[in-house]
Structure formats: C-alpha cells, structure tokens
C-alpha positions, -999 to 999 in steps of 0.1 A, spaced: -449 -658 350 -431 -679 318 -461 -664 299 -461 -631 308 -417 -632 302 -429 -647 267 -460 -620 262 -434 -594 271 -410 -607 241 -437 -604 221 -445 -565 227 -412 -558 221 -407 -581 190 -377 -597 206 -364 -625 215 -337 -628 243 -311 -655 233 -301 -652 273 -335 -655 288 -319 -653 325 -313 -615 313 -350 -613 310 -354 -623 347 -328 -607 363 -340 -571 346 -379 -573 360 -360 -586 398 -374 -556 427 -352 -560 451 -381 -569 476 -381 -603 456 -344 -611 473 -359 -611 511 -381 -643 501 -363 -660 483 -333 -686 497 -317 -691 459 -290 -665 447 -309 -640 427 -295 -609 421 -317 -574 416 -320 -550 386 -304 -523 406 -272 -531 382 -288 -531 347 -312 -498 358 -279 -483 354 -262 -495 322 -300 -490 313 -298 -455 324 -264 -446 301 -274 -470 269 -312 -449 269 -298 -414 271 -269 -422 245 -298 -436 224 -321 -406 230 -296 -382 226 -282 -397 191 -318 -397 176 -321 -357 187 -287 -349 171 -292 -361 138 -326 -360 131 -325 -319 146 -291 -305 129 -305 -270 134 -317 -276 173 -290 -258 200 -279 -280 227 -307 -264 252 -331 -277 231 -321 -315 227 -309 -318 263 -343 -308 269 -361 -328 250 -337 -358 260 -350 -354 296 -385 -353 291 -383 -391 279 -362 -404 298 -380 -388 331 -395 -412 354 -428 -407 343 -424 -410 313 -400 -445 311 -436 -452 338 -455 -449 310 -442 -469 284 -438 -496 307 -470 -499 314 -479 -496 277 -449 -525 273 -457 -549 301 -432 -547 320 -457 -543 354 -475 -576 347 -439 -587 342 -417 -578 372 -405 -596 396 -418 -584 430 -419 -597 466 -453 -600 479 -456 -570 503 -443 -546 481 -470 -559 453 -495 -558 474 -487 -519 484 -489 -513 440 -456 -523 434 -457 -530 401 -480 -499 396 -450 -477 414 -440 -452 389 -401 -462 401 -404 -495 397 -416 -496 361 -389 -466 351 -360 -488 373 -376 -522 349 -377 -509 318 -344 -491 323 -327 -524 332 -344 -542 301 -330 -521 278 -298 -530 294 -305 -570 290 -312 -563 254 -282 -545 249 -258 -574 270 -281 -599 250 -270 -584 211 -251 -556 213 -261 -519 194 -279 -534 167 -308 -553 195 -310 -519 209 -319 -498 179 -345 -527 162 -361 -531 198 -355 -503 224 -359 -480 196 -393 -484 178 -405 -479 217 -396 -443 215 -404 -432 179 -438 -413 187 -425 -397 218 -390 -384 196 -415 -365 173 -439 -352 199 -414 -339 220 -396 -323 195 -429 -307 175 -449 -297 211 -415 -277 218 -391 -271 194 -373 -240 190 -387 -213 171 -374 -212 136 -353 -185 134 -359 -182 98 -399 -177 108 -390 -150 129 -361 -130 103 -387 -129 81 -417 -112 105 -389 -89 119 -375 -75 83 -413 -75 68 -425 -58 96 -394 -32 102 -385 -25 74 -406 -45 45 -380 -63 30 -383 -102 30 -346 -120 37 -325 -138 9 -307 -163 12 -272 -178 -6 -251 -205 -2 -213 -188 0 -191 -216 5 -188 -255 4 -160 -274 22 -148 -311 35 -149 -343 22 -181 -353 7 -189 -377 38 -182 -346 65 -193 -313 42 -203 -278 55 -220 -251 44 -212 -217 45 -250 -195 38 -254 -156 38 -287 -141 40 -297 -105 34 -322 -81 42 -320 -56 16 -286 -33 16 -298 -29 56 -275 -59 74 -258 -92 59 -249 -123 80 -236 -159 78 -238 -190 92 -223 -224 91 -236 -261 91 -235 -298 82 -265 -290 58 -281 -258 42 -312 -256 61 -286 -257 96 -260 -230 78 -296 -210 71 -309 -209 105 -277 -202 122 -271 -172 96 -307 -159 103 -299 -164 141 -270 -142 139 -292 -116 116 -317 -112 138 -288 -106 176 -277 -80 149 -307 -59 143 -314 -63 185 -283 -50 187 -291 -19 165 -324 -18 175 -312 -14 213 -288 7 207 -308 31 189 -335 31 217 -303 45 240 -294 77 220 -330 84 217 -331 85 256 -292 102 262 -305 126 235 -336 128 259 -314 134 287 -295 164 276 -306 201 289 
C-alpha cells in the first residue's frame, strides 16, 4: 500500500506533508468493517473536495472565457465534475489502485466503480487543500483538469455572436458590421469598455464588458436581438395585411 501511495503522489507531482490526510482521503467506508482500530472514511473529505473543485473549475472558466454566459459556464463545469468525468480522471491518476477498500467491496469490483473513484478523487482534492491550501490545489489539482477545461469549452462553447451577426448582416443587407470603442471607465485594475456595433445606417447596438472583445460580443448579441425583433414585426405586419378583407 505504501508503494501505491507513493506512486499516486508521483503522478500528482505532489508530496503530502501529512500522509495521514492522504490515507484518510483514500479510505472507503467498507474498510471500516474489517478493522478494529479507529479509522474514519473519506465521506467528509468528499464533501469538502466537492466544494473546492467547484470553485476551482468555476474560477478558471470565469477567467478564461469572459464572453461566456452564466448558462454556458454552469454547463461546462457540470460536465467536468460529473461522476463519469471524475472517475475517468481518477483511473488515469491511479486513485483506484491506491483506494483502501474492504475485501468484499474489492471482490465486487469496488476499486473500479465510478462512484467510489469520483468520491475518492474529491476527497483527495480536499486533502491537498487541507495540507497546503489553495496554492496546493492550483499547483497539484488544476493541471489534472487543464486539458478537459480546454476540450469542453471548445466542444460545447457558445456560437460566436460576432460571427452570427456578420453572417446575418451580409445575407440580409450585404453589409459588414463595424465596431468601435465609445467609452472606457473604471480604474486600471477593474476596467470596463463600451463598444458600439453598427450595421450600416440600419441599426446600432452597444455592449459593455471587462474587455473590448467581451463588450463587442454583447453588442453583437443586442444587434442580433434587434434584427430578430424587426423580422418578427415585419412578419406580423404581412400577416395583418393578408388578413384584411
């Protein structure tokens, strides 16, 4: 077991100051039925690790994708912290091999059971947090999720509002939208930008954000909404004319 614990720490690139935290994180409740000494299972650590992981992923998505909406961020995070995703990552990092589990649970395939693996990984994250704080989490845990953060956002990211506006404006009016920054406000460390988009002389819309890119995205979304409203009103007017006697 000691060799497995060492191997797991090698894969994490993290050496526990308190090795008892590591053993605690990997102790499944089934093991308690087979020992006489006082041992605590990893369920409480799992609870804490779930919260730590949620914050870690939420913060990274928030910082890396300033143009993404709340719904997109929530959806991406849910995919990355699902039982299936965590179980896969736990297998890759060797958590299953190091799981301290009862003989009966082991005989029934407990070391490969997704729920057990996901719980142990969350408990392990909590153990890192208790062992060395947020710095330890960002140093040892974040690298495990880097590839998944990039993959999920690429695969399920929002359709670019600027691209959709350009396609719509070109197809309907033969015009390319133009963007300009009309204002900047706030201190240097908390800057906001106001960006205006114009589709010829037909419509103008504005958006604000913490970057010019994010503000332009919001402006494009507002312009798209205006175009959809105009199109809807035009359809209603046509239907009213057709219904007149």
